[in-house]
PyMOL Python script that loads the backbone (N, CA, C, O; Angstrom):
from pymol import cmd

cmd.read_pdbstr("""\
ATOM      1  N   MET A   1       2.621   8.424   8.478  1.00  0.00           N
ATOM      2  CA  MET A   1       2.163   8.049   9.783  1.00  0.00           C
ATOM      3  C   MET A   1       2.265   6.534   9.914  1.00  0.00           C
ATOM      4  O   MET A   1       1.817   5.813   9.022  1.00  0.00           O
ATOM      5  N   THR A   2       2.836   6.040  10.990  1.00  0.00           N
ATOM      6  CA  THR A   2       2.976   4.619  11.219  1.00  0.00           C
ATOM      7  C   THR A   2       2.392   4.277  12.580  1.00  0.00           C
ATOM      8  O   THR A   2       2.693   4.926  13.582  1.00  0.00           O
ATOM      9  N   GLN A   3       1.557   3.252  12.599  1.00  0.00           N
ATOM     10  CA  GLN A   3       1.001   2.758  13.845  1.00  0.00           C
ATOM     11  C   GLN A   3       1.506   1.341  14.023  1.00  0.00           C
ATOM     12  O   GLN A   3       1.364   0.514  13.122  1.00  0.00           O
ATOM     13  N   GLU A   4       2.089   1.051  15.168  1.00  0.00           N
ATOM     14  CA  GLU A   4       2.630  -0.278  15.383  1.00  0.00           C
ATOM     15  C   GLU A   4       1.853  -0.996  16.472  1.00  0.00           C
ATOM     16  O   GLU A   4       1.448  -0.405  17.474  1.00  0.00           O
ATOM     17  N   THR A   5       1.658  -2.281  16.247  1.00  0.00           N
ATOM     18  CA  THR A   5       1.109  -3.154  17.269  1.00  0.00           C
ATOM     19  C   THR A   5       2.088  -4.304  17.413  1.00  0.00           C
ATOM     20  O   THR A   5       3.067  -4.377  16.671  1.00  0.00           O
ATOM     21  N   THR A   6       1.844  -5.193  18.343  1.00  0.00           N
ATOM     22  CA  THR A   6       2.751  -6.311  18.529  1.00  0.00           C
ATOM     23  C   THR A   6       2.686  -7.279  17.360  1.00  0.00           C
ATOM     24  O   THR A   6       3.649  -8.006  17.117  1.00  0.00           O
ATOM     25  N   ASP A   7       1.576  -7.309  16.629  1.00  0.00           N
ATOM     26  CA  ASP A   7       1.415  -8.277  15.556  1.00  0.00           C
ATOM     27  C   ASP A   7       1.609  -7.706  14.163  1.00  0.00           C
ATOM     28  O   ASP A   7       2.049  -8.428  13.268  1.00  0.00           O
ATOM     29  N   SER A   8       1.305  -6.461  13.954  1.00  0.00           N
ATOM     30  CA  SER A   8       1.398  -5.898  12.614  1.00  0.00           C
ATOM     31  C   SER A   8       1.719  -4.416  12.684  1.00  0.00           C
ATOM     32  O   SER A   8       1.700  -3.799  13.749  1.00  0.00           O
ATOM     33  N   GLU A   9       2.017  -3.866  11.509  1.00  0.00           N
ATOM     34  CA  GLU A   9       2.338  -2.446  11.390  1.00  0.00           C
ATOM     35  C   GLU A   9       1.479  -1.888  10.263  1.00  0.00           C
ATOM     36  O   GLU A   9       1.412  -2.477   9.184  1.00  0.00           O
ATOM     37  N   THR A  10       0.830  -0.768  10.502  1.00  0.00           N
ATOM     38  CA  THR A  10       0.060  -0.103   9.453  1.00  0.00           C
ATOM     39  C   THR A  10       0.802   1.141   9.019  1.00  0.00           C
ATOM     40  O   THR A  10       1.156   1.992   9.835  1.00  0.00           O
ATOM     41  N   VAL A  11       1.036   1.235   7.702  1.00  0.00           N
ATOM     42  CA  VAL A  11       1.796   2.331   7.121  1.00  0.00           C
ATOM     43  C   VAL A  11       0.903   3.075   6.136  1.00  0.00           C
ATOM     44  O   VAL A  11       0.190   2.450   5.350  1.00  0.00           O
ATOM     45  N   THR A  12       0.937   4.394   6.171  1.00  0.00           N
ATOM     46  CA  THR A  12       0.222   5.213   5.200  1.00  0.00           C
ATOM     47  C   THR A  12       1.220   5.705   4.160  1.00  0.00           C
ATOM     48  O   THR A  12       2.217   6.346   4.493  1.00  0.00           O
ATOM     49  N   LEU A  13       0.936   5.396   2.893  1.00  0.00           N
ATOM     50  CA  LEU A  13       1.800   5.806   1.796  1.00  0.00           C
ATOM     51  C   LEU A  13       1.095   6.853   0.950  1.00  0.00           C
ATOM     52  O   LEU A  13      -0.104   6.748   0.690  1.00  0.00           O
ATOM     53  N   ASP A  14       1.843   7.862   0.523  1.00  0.00           N
ATOM     54  CA  ASP A  14       1.344   8.848  -0.431  1.00  0.00           C
ATOM     55  C   ASP A  14       1.655   8.310  -1.824  1.00  0.00           C
ATOM     56  O   ASP A  14       2.814   8.073  -2.167  1.00  0.00           O
ATOM     57  N   VAL A  15       0.602   8.120  -2.622  1.00  0.00           N
ATOM     58  CA  VAL A  15       0.752   7.529  -3.947  1.00  0.00           C
ATOM     59  C   VAL A  15       0.310   8.545  -4.998  1.00  0.00           C
ATOM     60  O   VAL A  15      -0.805   9.064  -4.941  1.00  0.00           O
ATOM     61  N   THR A  16       1.183   8.820  -5.945  1.00  0.00           N
ATOM     62  CA  THR A  16       0.848   9.757  -7.017  1.00  0.00           C
ATOM     63  C   THR A  16       0.365   8.986  -8.238  1.00  0.00           C
ATOM     64  O   THR A  16       0.792   7.860  -8.494  1.00  0.00           O
ATOM     65  N   GLY A  17      -0.534   9.618  -8.983  1.00  0.00           N
ATOM     66  CA  GLY A  17      -1.022   9.016 -10.219  1.00  0.00           C
ATOM     67  C   GLY A  17      -2.326   8.255 -10.093  1.00  0.00           C
ATOM     68  O   GLY A  17      -2.854   7.783 -11.100  1.00  0.00           O
ATOM     69  N   MET A  18      -2.865   8.119  -8.885  1.00  0.00           N
ATOM     70  CA  MET A  18      -4.163   7.465  -8.722  1.00  0.00           C
ATOM     71  C   MET A  18      -5.240   8.482  -9.100  1.00  0.00           C
ATOM     72  O   MET A  18      -5.460   9.452  -8.375  1.00  0.00           O
ATOM     73  N   SER A  19      -5.907   8.264 -10.225  1.00  0.00           N
ATOM     74  CA  SER A  19      -6.878   9.247 -10.687  1.00  0.00           C
ATOM     75  C   SER A  19      -8.324   8.787 -10.575  1.00  0.00           C
ATOM     76  O   SER A  19      -9.243   9.565 -10.832  1.00  0.00           O
ATOM     77  N   CYS A  20      -8.537   7.523 -10.193  1.00  0.00           N
ATOM     78  CA  CYS A  20      -9.907   7.017 -10.115  1.00  0.00           C
ATOM     79  C   CYS A  20      -9.985   5.825  -9.158  1.00  0.00           C
ATOM     80  O   CYS A  20      -8.970   5.332  -8.666  1.00  0.00           O
ATOM     81  N   ASP A  21     -11.212   5.379  -8.911  1.00  0.00           N
ATOM     82  CA  ASP A  21     -11.407   4.207  -8.057  1.00  0.00           C
ATOM     83  C   ASP A  21     -10.731   2.974  -8.649  1.00  0.00           C
ATOM     84  O   ASP A  21     -10.241   2.117  -7.915  1.00  0.00           O
ATOM     85  N   GLY A  22     -10.708   2.889  -9.972  1.00  0.00           N
ATOM     86  CA  GLY A  22     -10.066   1.754 -10.628  1.00  0.00           C
ATOM     87  C   GLY A  22      -8.585   1.664 -10.304  1.00  0.00           C
ATOM     88  O   GLY A  22      -8.050   0.570 -10.124  1.00  0.00           O
ATOM     89  N   CYS A  23      -7.920   2.815 -10.229  1.00  0.00           N
ATOM     90  CA  CYS A  23      -6.502   2.840  -9.864  1.00  0.00           C
ATOM     91  C   CYS A  23      -6.301   2.300  -8.452  1.00  0.00           C
ATOM     92  O   CYS A  23      -5.416   1.480  -8.209  1.00  0.00           O
ATOM     93  N   ALA A  24      -7.126   2.765  -7.535  1.00  0.00           N
ATOM     94  CA  ALA A  24      -7.030   2.323  -6.147  1.00  0.00           C
ATOM     95  C   ALA A  24      -7.306   0.824  -6.041  1.00  0.00           C
ATOM     96  O   ALA A  24      -6.627   0.118  -5.295  1.00  0.00           O
ATOM     97  N   GLU A  25      -8.291   0.342  -6.776  1.00  0.00           N
ATOM     98  CA  GLU A  25      -8.617  -1.090  -6.757  1.00  0.00           C
ATOM     99  C   GLU A  25      -7.494  -1.922  -7.351  1.00  0.00           C
ATOM    100  O   GLU A  25      -7.185  -3.004  -6.853  1.00  0.00           O
ATOM    101  N   ARG A  26      -6.884  -1.418  -8.414  1.00  0.00           N
ATOM    102  CA  ARG A  26      -5.774  -2.144  -9.049  1.00  0.00           C
ATOM    103  C   ARG A  26      -4.614  -2.309  -8.078  1.00  0.00           C
ATOM    104  O   ARG A  26      -4.062  -3.401  -7.947  1.00  0.00           O
ATOM    105  N   ILE A  27      -4.243  -1.231  -7.399  1.00  0.00           N
ATOM    106  CA  ILE A  27      -3.163  -1.303  -6.413  1.00  0.00           C
ATOM    107  C   ILE A  27      -3.541  -2.266  -5.300  1.00  0.00           C
ATOM    108  O   ILE A  27      -2.721  -3.086  -4.888  1.00  0.00           O
ATOM    109  N   SER A  28      -4.764  -2.180  -4.811  1.00  0.00           N
ATOM    110  CA  SER A  28      -5.216  -3.060  -3.733  1.00  0.00           C
ATOM    111  C   SER A  28      -5.122  -4.523  -4.132  1.00  0.00           C
ATOM    112  O   SER A  28      -4.652  -5.349  -3.350  1.00  0.00           O
ATOM    113  N   ARG A  29      -5.565  -4.855  -5.344  1.00  0.00           N
ATOM    114  CA  ARG A  29      -5.528  -6.250  -5.812  1.00  0.00           C
ATOM    115  C   ARG A  29      -4.104  -6.779  -5.854  1.00  0.00           C
ATOM    116  O   ARG A  29      -3.843  -7.904  -5.427  1.00  0.00           O
ATOM    117  N   VAL A  30      -3.185  -5.973  -6.366  1.00  0.00           N
ATOM    118  CA  VAL A  30      -1.794  -6.415  -6.480  1.00  0.00           C
ATOM    119  C   VAL A  30      -1.172  -6.600  -5.097  1.00  0.00           C
ATOM    120  O   VAL A  30      -0.493  -7.596  -4.848  1.00  0.00           O
ATOM    121  N   LEU A  31      -1.400  -5.650  -4.209  1.00  0.00           N
ATOM    122  CA  LEU A  31      -0.801  -5.750  -2.876  1.00  0.00           C
ATOM    123  C   LEU A  31      -1.411  -6.876  -2.059  1.00  0.00           C
ATOM    124  O   LEU A  31      -0.729  -7.481  -1.232  1.00  0.00           O
ATOM    125  N   ASP A  32      -2.686  -7.165  -2.280  1.00  0.00           N
ATOM    126  CA  ASP A  32      -3.335  -8.270  -1.563  1.00  0.00           C
ATOM    127  C   ASP A  32      -2.676  -9.615  -1.858  1.00  0.00           C
ATOM    128  O   ASP A  32      -2.811 -10.556  -1.075  1.00  0.00           O
ATOM    129  N   ARG A  33      -1.974  -9.711  -2.968  1.00  0.00           N
ATOM    130  CA  ARG A  33      -1.306 -10.968  -3.344  1.00  0.00           C
ATOM    131  C   ARG A  33       0.023 -11.166  -2.635  1.00  0.00           C
ATOM    132  O   ARG A  33       0.556 -12.276  -2.617  1.00  0.00           O
ATOM    133  N   LEU A  34       0.562 -10.106  -2.051  1.00  0.00           N
ATOM    134  CA  LEU A  34       1.835 -10.230  -1.336  1.00  0.00           C
ATOM    135  C   LEU A  34       1.610 -10.916   0.010  1.00  0.00           C
ATOM    136  O   LEU A  34       0.637 -10.611   0.699  1.00  0.00           O
ATOM    137  N   PRO A  35       2.488 -11.827   0.389  1.00  0.00           N
ATOM    138  CA  PRO A  35       2.336 -12.502   1.675  1.00  0.00           C
ATOM    139  C   PRO A  35       2.415 -11.519   2.842  1.00  0.00           C
ATOM    140  O   PRO A  35       3.319 -10.686   2.905  1.00  0.00           O
ATOM    141  N   GLY A  36       1.470 -11.626   3.753  1.00  0.00           N
ATOM    142  CA  GLY A  36       1.492 -10.811   4.958  1.00  0.00           C
ATOM    143  C   GLY A  36       1.066  -9.374   4.763  1.00  0.00           C
ATOM    144  O   GLY A  36       1.255  -8.553   5.660  1.00  0.00           O
ATOM    145  N   VAL A  37       0.491  -9.044   3.605  1.00  0.00           N
ATOM    146  CA  VAL A  37       0.063  -7.675   3.331  1.00  0.00           C
ATOM    147  C   VAL A  37      -1.456  -7.627   3.256  1.00  0.00           C
ATOM    148  O   VAL A  37      -2.084  -8.427   2.563  1.00  0.00           O
ATOM    149  N   ALA A  38      -2.031  -6.679   3.977  1.00  0.00           N
ATOM    150  CA  ALA A  38      -3.468  -6.420   3.888  1.00  0.00           C
ATOM    151  C   ALA A  38      -3.636  -4.931   3.627  1.00  0.00           C
ATOM    152  O   ALA A  38      -3.181  -4.104   4.417  1.00  0.00           O
ATOM    153  N   VAL A  39      -4.288  -4.588   2.522  1.00  0.00           N
ATOM    154  CA  VAL A  39      -4.552  -3.195   2.232  1.00  0.00           C
ATOM    155  C   VAL A  39      -5.751  -2.783   3.061  1.00  0.00           C
ATOM    156  O   VAL A  39      -6.836  -3.346   2.921  1.00  0.00           O
ATOM    157  N   VAL A  40      -5.557  -1.822   3.903  1.00  0.00           N
ATOM    158  CA  VAL A  40      -6.633  -1.365   4.769  1.00  0.00           C
ATOM    159  C   VAL A  40      -7.537  -0.407   3.994  1.00  0.00           C
ATOM    160  O   VAL A  40      -8.753  -0.598   3.976  1.00  0.00           O
ATOM    161  N   THR A  41      -6.975   0.614   3.356  1.00  0.00           N
ATOM    162  CA  THR A  41      -7.751   1.547   2.543  1.00  0.00           C
ATOM    163  C   THR A  41      -6.890   2.091   1.413  1.00  0.00           C
ATOM    164  O   THR A  41      -5.673   2.222   1.545  1.00  0.00           O
ATOM    165  N   ALA A  42      -7.537   2.402   0.314  1.00  0.00           N
ATOM    166  CA  ALA A  42      -6.891   3.091  -0.792  1.00  0.00           C
ATOM    167  C   ALA A  42      -7.843   4.197  -1.215  1.00  0.00           C
ATOM    168  O   ALA A  42      -8.991   3.927  -1.567  1.00  0.00           O
ATOM    169  N   ASP A  43      -7.379   5.437  -1.184  1.00  0.00           N
ATOM    170  CA  ASP A  43      -8.229   6.583  -1.475  1.00  0.00           C
ATOM    171  C   ASP A  43      -7.575   7.439  -2.560  1.00  0.00           C
ATOM    172  O   ASP A  43      -6.598   8.142  -2.303  1.00  0.00           O
ATOM    173  N   HIS A  44      -8.124   7.373  -3.776  1.00  0.00           N
ATOM    174  CA  HIS A  44      -7.514   8.133  -4.872  1.00  0.00           C
ATOM    175  C   HIS A  44      -7.744   9.635  -4.719  1.00  0.00           C
ATOM    176  O   HIS A  44      -6.956  10.429  -5.234  1.00  0.00           O
ATOM    177  N   HIS A  45      -8.806  10.040  -4.025  1.00  0.00           N
ATOM    178  CA  HIS A  45      -9.059  11.471  -3.816  1.00  0.00           C
ATOM    179  C   HIS A  45      -7.932  12.105  -2.998  1.00  0.00           C
ATOM    180  O   HIS A  45      -7.482  13.210  -3.302  1.00  0.00           O
ATOM    181  N   GLN A  46      -7.485  11.405  -1.969  1.00  0.00           N
ATOM    182  CA  GLN A  46      -6.413  11.921  -1.113  1.00  0.00           C
ATOM    183  C   GLN A  46      -5.029  11.460  -1.568  1.00  0.00           C
ATOM    184  O   GLN A  46      -4.017  11.980  -1.097  1.00  0.00           O
ATOM    185  N   GLY A  47      -4.981  10.486  -2.482  1.00  0.00           N
ATOM    186  CA  GLY A  47      -3.698   9.968  -2.940  1.00  0.00           C
ATOM    187  C   GLY A  47      -2.971   9.199  -1.867  1.00  0.00           C
ATOM    188  O   GLY A  47      -1.744   9.249  -1.773  1.00  0.00           O
ATOM    189  N   LYS A  48      -3.739   8.478  -1.046  1.00  0.00           N
ATOM    190  CA  LYS A  48      -3.141   7.738   0.070  1.00  0.00           C
ATOM    191  C   LYS A  48      -3.621   6.296   0.071  1.00  0.00           C
ATOM    192  O   LYS A  48      -4.727   5.980  -0.369  1.00  0.00           O
ATOM    193  N   ILE A  49      -2.758   5.440   0.575  1.00  0.00           N
ATOM    194  CA  ILE A  49      -3.113   4.044   0.754  1.00  0.00           C
ATOM    195  C   ILE A  49      -2.549   3.586   2.093  1.00  0.00           C
ATOM    196  O   ILE A  49      -1.377   3.808   2.394  1.00  0.00           O
ATOM    197  N   ASP A  50      -3.388   2.951   2.882  1.00  0.00           N
ATOM    198  CA  ASP A  50      -2.962   2.372   4.161  1.00  0.00           C
ATOM    199  C   ASP A  50      -2.733   0.885   3.946  1.00  0.00           C
ATOM    200  O   ASP A  50      -3.593   0.188   3.406  1.00  0.00           O
ATOM    201  N   VAL A  51      -1.577   0.406   4.368  1.00  0.00           N
ATOM    202  CA  VAL A  51      -1.203  -0.987   4.179  1.00  0.00           C
ATOM    203  C   VAL A  51      -0.821  -1.578   5.526  1.00  0.00           C
ATOM    204  O   VAL A  51      -0.006  -1.010   6.253  1.00  0.00           O
ATOM    205  N   ARG A  52      -1.410  -2.715   5.856  1.00  0.00           N
ATOM    206  CA  ARG A  52      -1.033  -3.417   7.084  1.00  0.00           C
ATOM    207  C   ARG A  52      -0.039  -4.512   6.719  1.00  0.00           C
ATOM    208  O   ARG A  52      -0.312  -5.358   5.867  1.00  0.00           O
ATOM    209  N   LEU A  53       1.123  -4.485   7.381  1.00  0.00           N
ATOM    210  CA  LEU A  53       2.187  -5.458   7.144  1.00  0.00           C
ATOM    211  C   LEU A  53       2.326  -6.373   8.351  1.00  0.00           C
ATOM    212  O   LEU A  53       2.464  -5.914   9.485  1.00  0.00           O
ATOM    213  N   GLU A  54       2.288  -7.657   8.091  1.00  0.00           N
ATOM    214  CA  GLU A  54       2.533  -8.632   9.152  1.00  0.00           C
ATOM    215  C   GLU A  54       4.042  -8.827   9.278  1.00  0.00           C
ATOM    216  O   GLU A  54       4.741  -8.860   8.265  1.00  0.00           O
ATOM    217  N   PRO A  55       4.553  -8.958  10.498  1.00  0.00           N
ATOM    218  CA  PRO A  55       6.007  -9.078  10.690  1.00  0.00           C
ATOM    219  C   PRO A  55       6.573 -10.333  10.037  1.00  0.00           C
ATOM    220  O   PRO A  55       5.942 -11.390  10.026  1.00  0.00           O
ATOM    221  N   GLY A  56       7.781 -10.188   9.492  1.00  0.00           N
ATOM    222  CA  GLY A  56       8.499 -11.326   8.943  1.00  0.00           C
ATOM    223  C   GLY A  56       8.033 -11.768   7.570  1.00  0.00           C
ATOM    224  O   GLY A  56       8.443 -12.828   7.096  1.00  0.00           O
ATOM    225  N   GLN A  57       7.189 -10.986   6.920  1.00  0.00           N
ATOM    226  CA  GLN A  57       6.731 -11.365   5.583  1.00  0.00           C
ATOM    227  C   GLN A  57       7.145 -10.288   4.594  1.00  0.00           C
ATOM    228  O   GLN A  57       8.301  -9.868   4.627  1.00  0.00           O
ATOM    229  N   SER A  58       6.282  -9.824   3.731  1.00  0.00           N
ATOM    230  CA  SER A  58       6.652  -8.795   2.759  1.00  0.00           C
ATOM    231  C   SER A  58       7.067  -7.511   3.478  1.00  0.00           C
ATOM    232  O   SER A  58       6.566  -7.188   4.555  1.00  0.00           O
ATOM    233  N   THR A  59       7.997  -6.791   2.849  1.00  0.00           N
ATOM    234  CA  THR A  59       8.524  -5.565   3.449  1.00  0.00           C
ATOM    235  C   THR A  59       7.928  -4.334   2.778  1.00  0.00           C
ATOM    236  O   THR A  59       7.298  -4.426   1.724  1.00  0.00           O
ATOM    237  N   LEU A  60       8.136  -3.201   3.398  1.00  0.00           N
ATOM    238  CA  LEU A  60       7.684  -1.935   2.846  1.00  0.00           C
ATOM    239  C   LEU A  60       8.367  -1.663   1.501  1.00  0.00           C
ATOM    240  O   LEU A  60       7.757  -1.093   0.596  1.00  0.00           O
ATOM    241  N   VAL A  61       9.620  -2.069   1.376  1.00  0.00           N
ATOM    242  CA  VAL A  61      10.351  -1.896   0.115  1.00  0.00           C
ATOM    243  C   VAL A  61       9.659  -2.681  -1.000  1.00  0.00           C
ATOM    244  O   VAL A  61       9.528  -2.183  -2.118  1.00  0.00           O
ATOM    245  N   GLU A  62       9.219  -3.900  -0.702  1.00  0.00           N
ATOM    246  CA  GLU A  62       8.513  -4.712  -1.698  1.00  0.00           C
ATOM    247  C   GLU A  62       7.171  -4.087  -2.069  1.00  0.00           C
ATOM    248  O   GLU A  62       6.788  -4.087  -3.239  1.00  0.00           O
ATOM    249  N   VAL A  63       6.461  -3.556  -1.085  1.00  0.00           N
ATOM    250  CA  VAL A  63       5.182  -2.904  -1.336  1.00  0.00           C
ATOM    251  C   VAL A  63       5.379  -1.705  -2.255  1.00  0.00           C
ATOM    252  O   VAL A  63       4.664  -1.550  -3.245  1.00  0.00           O
ATOM    253  N   ARG A  64       6.345  -0.860  -1.925  1.00  0.00           N
ATOM    254  CA  ARG A  64       6.632   0.314  -2.758  1.00  0.00           C
ATOM    255  C   ARG A  64       7.005  -0.107  -4.175  1.00  0.00           C
ATOM    256  O   ARG A  64       6.561   0.509  -5.144  1.00  0.00           O
ATOM    257  N   GLY A  65       7.808  -1.138  -4.298  1.00  0.00           N
ATOM    258  CA  GLY A  65       8.231  -1.631  -5.607  1.00  0.00           C
ATOM    259  C   GLY A  65       7.058  -2.091  -6.450  1.00  0.00           C
ATOM    260  O   GLY A  65       7.009  -1.808  -7.647  1.00  0.00           O
ATOM    261  N   ARG A  66       6.117  -2.792  -5.849  1.00  0.00           N
ATOM    262  CA  ARG A  66       4.943  -3.256  -6.588  1.00  0.00           C
ATOM    263  C   ARG A  66       4.099  -2.091  -7.077  1.00  0.00           C
ATOM    264  O   ARG A  66       3.616  -2.100  -8.209  1.00  0.00           O
ATOM    265  N   ILE A  67       3.921  -1.093  -6.226  1.00  0.00           N
ATOM    266  CA  ILE A  67       3.136   0.078  -6.614  1.00  0.00           C
ATOM    267  C   ILE A  67       3.821   0.796  -7.775  1.00  0.00           C
ATOM    268  O   ILE A  67       3.162   1.210  -8.728  1.00  0.00           O
ATOM    269  N   GLU A  68       5.128   0.939  -7.695  1.00  0.00           N
ATOM    270  CA  GLU A  68       5.881   1.613  -8.752  1.00  0.00           C
ATOM    271  C   GLU A  68       5.873   0.809 -10.052  1.00  0.00           C
ATOM    272  O   GLU A  68       5.851   1.397 -11.133  1.00  0.00           O
ATOM    273  N   GLN A  69       5.890  -0.527  -9.968  1.00  0.00           N
ATOM    274  CA  GLN A  69       5.810  -1.371 -11.166  1.00  0.00           C
ATOM    275  C   GLN A  69       4.490  -1.156 -11.899  1.00  0.00           C
ATOM    276  O   GLN A  69       4.421  -1.343 -13.114  1.00  0.00           O
ATOM    277  N   LEU A  70       3.464  -0.774 -11.189  1.00  0.00           N
ATOM    278  CA  LEU A  70       2.158  -0.497 -11.796  1.00  0.00           C
ATOM    279  C   LEU A  70       2.118   0.874 -12.467  1.00  0.00           C
ATOM    280  O   LEU A  70       1.142   1.208 -13.139  1.00  0.00           O
ATOM    281  N   GLY A  71       3.172   1.667 -12.289  1.00  0.00           N
ATOM    282  CA  GLY A  71       3.241   2.975 -12.926  1.00  0.00           C
ATOM    283  C   GLY A  71       2.845   4.144 -12.031  1.00  0.00           C
ATOM    284  O   GLY A  71       2.678   5.266 -12.509  1.00  0.00           O
ATOM    285  N   PHE A  72       2.697   3.887 -10.747  1.00  0.00           N
ATOM    286  CA  PHE A  72       2.350   4.947  -9.804  1.00  0.00           C
ATOM    287  C   PHE A  72       3.605   5.351  -9.032  1.00  0.00           C
ATOM    288  O   PHE A  72       4.564   4.584  -8.951  1.00  0.00           O
ATOM    289  N   GLY A  73       3.592   6.537  -8.477  1.00  0.00           N
ATOM    290  CA  GLY A  73       4.711   7.004  -7.669  1.00  0.00           C
ATOM    291  C   GLY A  73       4.399   6.859  -6.194  1.00  0.00           C
ATOM    292  O   GLY A  73       3.239   6.939  -5.790  1.00  0.00           O
ATOM    293  N   VAL A  74       5.419   6.647  -5.394  1.00  0.00           N
ATOM    294  CA  VAL A  74       5.259   6.563  -3.945  1.00  0.00           C
ATOM    295  C   VAL A  74       6.204   7.574  -3.322  1.00  0.00           C
ATOM    296  O   VAL A  74       7.424   7.467  -3.447  1.00  0.00           O
ATOM    297  N   THR A  75       5.618   8.567  -2.642  1.00  0.00           N
ATOM    298  CA  THR A  75       6.456   9.599  -2.037  1.00  0.00           C
ATOM    299  C   THR A  75       6.706   9.336  -0.577  1.00  0.00           C
ATOM    300  O   THR A  75       7.619   9.930  -0.003  1.00  0.00           O
ATOM    301  N   ARG A  76       5.954   8.492   0.037  1.00  0.00           N
ATOM    302  CA  ARG A  76       6.166   7.997   1.415  1.00  0.00           C
ATOM    303  C   ARG A  76       5.326   6.790   1.594  1.00  0.00           C
ATOM    304  O   ARG A  76       5.329   6.191   2.669  1.00  0.00           O
TER     305      ARG A  76
END
""", "prot")
cmd.dss("prot")
cmd.show_as("cartoon", "prot")
cmd.util.cbc("prot")
cmd.orient("prot")
């Protein structure tokens, strides 16, 4: 699901391998360091993370890559 506004885009990603709150927090901390990225929510129970992307900064490809570098899977 993608919601677009004139200033930012919020994307919901399905993330596999998140088994606890610590996993969700770890992903959030890493993504928070990317320019123009704000993690809106990370829910390990549902295996979903909502990420707000500011235009012209980090891309969805970069976000997915960071999550995968941490050892988690991204199916969308």
